[in-house]
N, C-alpha and C positions, 0 to 999 in steps of 0.2 A: 166569550168562552175560550177563544184561541189564546187570548192574553193570559187567562187563568192557567191553561195548560202550559204555556211558556214559563210562567212564574213557578208553578209547582215543580216542573222538571228541573229548573235551575236550582231551587231550594233543596230538592232531594239530592241533586249532585253535590252541592256544597256540604250537606249533612253527611254524605258518605265519604267526605274527604277528597273529593275530586278537585283539582286546582280550578281556580275561578275561570281561567281562559277556556278550559275544556267543558266546564259547566255551561258557559255561554253557548258554545258550539253544540253541545249535546241538546240543550233546550231548543235551539234553532232547528236542528236536524229532526228531532221528534215532532216538533210542531209542523214542519213541512210534510212529514209522513202521515200525520193523523188529522191535520186541519187544512181547510181550503183557504190558504193565505194568498195564493197567486204568486208566491215566491218559489223558485226552483233551486235545486242544488247547484246548477250552473251559475245562477245569480249569486249564490253564496260564495262560490269559488272566485268569481270575478270581484266581488266586494272585498274579499280577503286580500286581493292583490291591489286594488285601487285605493283602499282605505289608507294605506301607508304612503301613497303618492301625494304628499302634501308639503308645500314649501314651508309653511309655519311649523309643521311637525318636525322638520329637520333640525329645529333649534334644540330639541331634547337630547339627541346623541352628542351634540357638540357641547352643550352645557354639562352633561355627565362627564365627558372626557376632560373638559377644562377643570372641573372640580377635583377629579382624580389626580390630574397633573399637579395642581397646586397643593393637594394634600401630600403627595409623594415628595414635593420639593422642600419640605421642612417648615412650611408656613404655620402649622399648628403650634409648634413650640414657640415660635416668634410672636404669635398672637397672644399666647399665654403670658409671655414676658411683658408685653404691652399692657394687657388687662390687669396684671398684678401690680404694675407700676401706677396705674390709674386708680384702682379701687381696692388694692390689697390691704390698705390701712383701715378700712371699715371693719366693724365687728364681723367676725367670721370671714375675713378678707379673701382667703383662698376660695371659699365657696362662691362669693360674689364674683371673683375673677373668673371662676369656672363658667358661670352663666354668661358673662361678657365675652369670654373666649368663644363660647358656643354661638353667640350672636354674630361675632366677627366671621367665624368659619361658615356659618349658615349663608352669609352674604357672598360666599365664594363657591360653596358646593351645591346649594339648591337642594340638598338631600338631608332628611332627618337621620337616616341610618348612618350615612357617612359622617355626619356631625358627631353622633354618639360614639362611633368607633374611633375617630381621630382624636376628639377632645377627651373622651373617657380614658384612653390609654395613658394620657399625660396627667390629667387632672385628678382622677380617682386616687392614685397613690399619693399625690400631694395633699389631698384633702384628709386622707387617713393619717398622714404624718402630723397634720395640724390639729387632730383631735376629733374629727368627724368619724362616725361609725361607718363601716363598709356599706351597710344597707342604705343609710341616708345618702352617702356619696353616690351610690348607684342610682337611687331615686332621683336625685337632683339632676344628674347628667341625662338620665332618660327623659325627664320633664323638659329640660333645656333643649333636647334634640327635636322637640316638636316645632321649635322656631325654624328649623332647617327647611321645612316645606312651606313656610309662610313668607319669609323675607326673600326678595328676589336675589338670584335668578331661580325662582321656585318652579320645579318641574310640574307639579299639579296645576299651578296657575297657567303655564303654557298649555297644558291639556284642556283646561277649562276654556281658555280663549279660543283654541282650535275647534272644540266641540260646539261652542255656542256662538262663534263668530264675534266675540268680544275682543277689544283691543288689548293685546298682551302687554304693550308698553304701559297703558293706563293701569292695568291690573298690577304690574310691578310697582308702579309709583304708589298705588292705593294701599299696597300691603306693607309699606314702610312703617307707618305709625302703629298699626295693629301688632306687627312683629316686635317693635321696640316695646310696646306696652306689655306684651307677654314676658319679655325679658325683665322689665322693671318689676313686675309682680313677683316673678320668681326670685329676684334679688331681695325683695322685701321679705319673702318667706325665709330666705337664708339668714338674713339679719336677725329676724325674730328667733329663729332656731338657735343661732349662735349666742345670742344674749341669754337665752334660757339655759343653755348648756355651757356657758362661760368659755366660749371659743373666741379668742382674740384675733385681731388682724396682725399683719406684719408691720414693720416700721415704715412710716410714710416715705415714699420715694421723693427725691429732690426733683426739681424741674429739669435739671440736666439729665438725670437718669430717665425721666419720662421722655425727654426729647430723643435720647439714644434708643430707647425702646421703640418709639414711633418710627424713627429712621430705619431700624432693623426690620420692621414689619410693613413698611410703606409699599413694598412691591405687591403684597397681598391685598392691602386695603384699597389700593387704587383700582383693582379690577371691578368691584361693584360700581365705583364712581364712573368708570369708563362706560360700563354697560348701560347704566341708567341715564347718564348724561348724553350718550350717543343716541339711544332710542328716543328719549323724550325731546332731544334737541333736533330730531329729524335727520340726523347724520346717517343712520343705518337702521335697518329693520331688526326685530328680535333675532331672527335667524342669522343675519349677518353679524349681529353682536355676539352670538354664540361662537361663530367661527373666529372672530377677533379675540374672544376670550381664550380660545385654545392657543392661538398664536402667542398671545400675551403670556399665558401660563408657561409655554415652552421657553420663551425668552427669559422670564423671571427665574424659573426653576433651573435652567441650564446655564444661563449667562450671569444672573445676578446673585442668587443664593448658592448655586453650585453644590447642593447637598444631595443631588441624585445623578444618575448616569444615563446615558442614552439607552443602554440596555434596559434599565428599569422603566424608562419612559415608554419603550416599545412594549414592555409587559403591560403597562397601563393602558395602551391602545387595545390590547387583547381583552383586558378586563372590561373596558368600556364597550367593546363590541358585544361581549356576552350579555352585559346588563341591558344594552339597547335592544338586542334581539329579543330577549324575554319580554321587555316592555312593549315592543312594537307588535309582537304576536298578540299580546293582551289587548292592545288598542284596536287592532283589526277585528278581533273576535267581538269586542264590545260594539264596534260599528255595525256588524251583522246583527247582533242582538238588538241594537237600536232601531234597525230597519223594521223589525217585527213590532216593536213598541209604537213606532210611528204609524205603521199600517193599521194597527188595532186602536189607534187614537188614544193611547194610554195617558199621555200628558194631559190632554183635555179632560179625560175621565177623572184624573187625580185632582185637577183644578176644580172641577165640578163637585167632587166629593168633599174636598177641604172647604170649599165655599158653602157646602151644605151644612157642615159642622158649625161654621161661623163666618160671617163676612167682616169680622173685626180684624184689621191688619196685625194687631198685636198677637192675637190667638194664632193666626196663620203663620207668623214668623216663629212663634214658640213651637208649633207643630213641626215646622221644617227643621228647626234645631234638634228636636227630639228624634226625628227620622234620621238625620245625619249622624247624630251620636250613636244611635242603635246600629246603623250600617257600619260605622267606623269600628265598632267593637269586634266584628267578625269578618270584615272584608278589608283587604289591603287598600291603601290610599288611591292608587291609580285606577283600579276597576270601580272603586266607590265614586270617584270623580266622574268617570265615564258613564256610570249608570244613573247617577242622581242629577247631574248638571242639566241634561235636556228635559228632565221631568220637572225639576224645581224652578227652572228659569221662568216658565210661564206662570207658575203658581205665585212666586214672589213678585213677578212683574205686575200681576193682577192686583197685588196688595200695595202697589205703588213704589216698589224699590227699583233703584237704578241697576242695570246689568253689572256694572263694575262693583257696586256694593254687594250684589248677590254673589259674585265670584269670591269676594273676600269672606263672606259668611260661610260659604261652602267649604273653602280650604281651611279656614281657622277651625271650624267645628270638626271637620274630618281629621285634622292633624292630631286631635286629642286621642283618636283611635290608636296612635302609636304607643300609648301608655295605658290603655284600658284592656282588661281581660275580655275574652280569652286570647286575643291576638297579641297586642302589646309588644311588637318587635323591639322597640327601644329598651323595654324592661329586660328582655332576655339578653340583649347585647351588653347592656350596662352591668347586669348581674354577673355575667360570665367574666367581664373585666375585673369586677370587684371581688370575685370568688365568693359570692353569697347566693342563696337560693332565690329564684324569681319570686317565690311566695313572700319572702321577707321584704324584698324590694317593693312588691305590689302593696303591701301594708304601709310601708314608709312613704309611698308616693301619693297616698290618698289626699292629703292636704294640697299637694301640688295640682292634682287633677281638679279639685274643687276650685282652686284659684284660676286655672286655665278655662274652666267652664264659665266662671264669672266674666273673664275677658271676652269669651265668645259671645255671651249674651250682651255685654256692653257694646261690642262691635256691631251686633245685630240691630240694636235699638238706638244707636247713636251714629247715624250715617256720616257725620262730620269726620269721625275717626278714619273712615275709608276715603272720603271724597275731598278732604281739605287740601291735598297737594295736587289734585287734578285741575288742570287749567280749564277755565270755563269756555 
C-alpha cells in the first residue's frame, strides 16, 4: 500500500509538470507523512548528502567536462572531414558521413544532446546543400544522436554501473558492438533514402586525402582508445580515466588544434559545473526514492508479477523492453536509468541474463526515448537547427525509430552482440 502511495504521488507530480527530481522528493515526503515506512526526514536529508559521495560517480562530471572541452576545441569539423573522406562517395554520401561523424563524436562526448548540437550545426546545412530536405536532415541527426548515450564513455552506462554494482569498464566494452550496429542501420536508412530521391555522393577521396583527414582528427579519435584501453588493460579505473580524458582534452584543444582560448575553456568549466550539479541532484533524489522501493520490496514484487504473467524468458525480455520504451517516452534518460535499473536487474537476472547484457539492453532501449514523443529532446534540438517544426521532424524520423527498435530487440535476444568483446 505504501508503494502504491509512493507511485501515485510521483505520477501525479509528473503529470502536473513538476521536474522529475522534485517529483521523486515529493513522493518520498508524502509517503513519510502518511505511511509507516520507518524512514524519517532526517534520514532523507542524510541520504541526499551521502548519495553523491561515490568514487565511481565522480567519473560523470569529468566525462561531461572532457566532452565539452573536445567539442569546443574544433573536433566536430575535423571529424566530419574524416567521415566525408571515408564514406562521402556512397549514395547520399553527406548523410552517411553525418551518421559516421555522430558515431565519432559520441565516442568523445558520451552525450546524446551534445552530439546532436555539435554535429547538427555542421551537418544539417551540408545535407540541405546536397539535396536532403530540412525535415529529413533533422530527423537523421536526431536519430544518430541516440548513439551518443550508448557508445563509451556513456554517462548512462556509468550510472547503471554505479546503481547496480556492475563493472563500468565491462559495460563500456560491451556497448561498442551495439553502438556500431545502431550507426550501420542508420547508414543503411540513409543509402535507401538517397537512392529513392536520387541524392548522390561526392567524389571519392584519394588515399592521400583520407590519410590527411585522419591525421587532422587523430587527436580526437585517440581519446576513446586511451579510455577503453586504459580501463580494460587495468591501467586505471573509469573515474581515473575520466580525469585523464579531461587533461588529454585540454592538451589537444589548447596545444594541438589551437582553435579555442583559455577563456573559452574556463567558460566550459562553468557549463560543466552547471550540468553536473543538475544531474547530481537528480541522482541523489533518485537514491532516496530507491530506498522506499527497497523497503517496500518493490523489485521482488515486480519479479513475482512478471513471473506470474509468464516464466518464458522471451516474454519477460519483451515485457522489459516495452516497459523501458514507455518510460523513455516521458522521462529523461538519467532518471529513467536510476528508476528502472534496480527494478529490472533482478527481473532479467531471473530470466538468465548476464548483468552486463542487462545494462546494454536498458541503455539501448532507453536511448530511443531521445527521439520519441512527447519528450524527444534530440528532435527539438535538431529541428531548431534545421529551422523546421518538431512535428515535421517527428513524422520524418518514424522509419529511423523503427530501425532503432529493431536493433534494441536484436541486442536483447542476441547476447553475443553485448558479450563478444568481454574477456571470459
